[in-house]
C-alpha positions in Angstrom: 153.9 18.4 139.0 151.2 15.5 140.0 148.6 17.3 137.4 151.4 16.6 134.9 152.1 13.3 136.0 148.5 11.9 136.3 147.3 13.8 133.3 144.5 15.3 135.4 144.6 18.9 134.3 146.0 19.4 130.9 146.3 23.3 131.1 148.0 23.2 134.0 150.6 20.3 132.8 151.0 22.5 129.8 152.1 25.5 132.1 154.2 23.5 134.1 156.1 22.3 130.8 156.6 25.8 130.1 157.9 26.7 132.9 160.0 23.9 133.3 161.6 25.4 129.8 162.5 28.4 131.4 163.6 27.7 134.7 167.2 27.1 136.3 168.2 23.8 136.8 164.8 21.5 136.3 166.5 18.5 135.9 165.0 16.6 138.9 161.2 17.7 137.9 162.0 16.7 134.1 163.3 13.2 135.8 160.3 12.7 137.5 158.2 13.6 134.4 160.2 11.0 132.4 159.6 8.5 134.8 156.2 8.7 135.7 154.1 10.8 133.4 151.4 8.6 131.7 151.2 11.3 128.9 153.8 11.0 126.1 153.9 14.4 125.0 154.8 15.3 128.4 157.3 13.0 128.4 159.1 14.3 125.5 158.2 18.1 126.6 160.5 17.1 129.3 163.6 15.6 127.7 163.4 18.8 125.7 163.7 20.7 128.6 166.1 19.0 130.0 168.3 19.6 126.6 167.8 23.2 126.4 168.5 23.5 130.3 171.7 21.3 130.5 173.1 23.1 126.8 172.3 26.5 128.3 174.2 25.8 131.7 177.0 23.5 130.7 179.5 25.7 131.6 178.0 26.2 135.2 177.3 22.3 136.0 179.8 20.2 137.8 181.5 17.2 136.4 179.1 14.9 138.3 175.7 16.9 137.0 177.0 16.5 133.6 178.0 12.6 133.9 174.7 12.1 135.7 172.6 13.6 133.0 173.9 11.6 130.3 173.7 8.2 132.4 169.8 9.0 133.5 169.2 9.5 129.5 171.0 6.5 128.2 169.3 4.5 131.3 165.7 5.4 130.5 166.5 4.9 126.7 167.5 0.9 127.7 164.7 0.8 130.5 162.2 2.0 128.0 163.3 0.2 124.7 160.0 -1.4 123.7 157.8 1.5 124.5 155.6 2.0 121.4 156.0 5.8 121.7 159.4 6.0 120.0 158.9 9.5 119.4 160.1 9.7 123.2 162.6 7.3 122.9 164.4 8.8 120.0 164.0 12.7 121.9 166.0 11.2 125.0 168.7 9.5 122.7 169.1 12.9 121.2 169.3 14.7 124.4 172.3 11.9 125.6 174.0 12.1 122.0 173.9 16.1 122.3 175.1 16.3 126.0 177.7 13.5 125.4 178.9 15.0 122.2 179.0 18.5 124.2 181.4 17.1 126.7 183.2 14.5 124.9 186.3 16.5 124.8 186.3 17.4 128.4 185.6 13.7 129.7 188.6 11.2 130.8 189.1 8.1 128.7 187.3 5.9 131.6 184.5 8.3 131.8 184.1 7.8 127.9 184.5 3.8 128.2 182.0 3.7 130.7 179.4 5.9 128.4 179.8 4.1 125.5 179.2 0.8 127.4 176.1 2.1 128.9 
């Protein structure tokens, strides 16, 4: 994982990203990459892996896990709003929107309001 964050070994980083796309519950690893990698494409791929896994596992995730994933994405976008890598921001925003849409009918009115406030 440190190879990905530090851009030391591109081949190892690519292998890690590919394994994340197929692994169950890669959320913590993807969040680590999003928060620590200096490689914009790695952050983009980590966001994509998060989306793919969350959609694939949506029925098995707890309500807290669902809220946490959406909140993480929303906070990430706001914290990195001035980032020069707009495509990473757009991808993370897209992940938040897709997950929010996916769970909209399941969330309470208070949860919906909290997401919109974020």
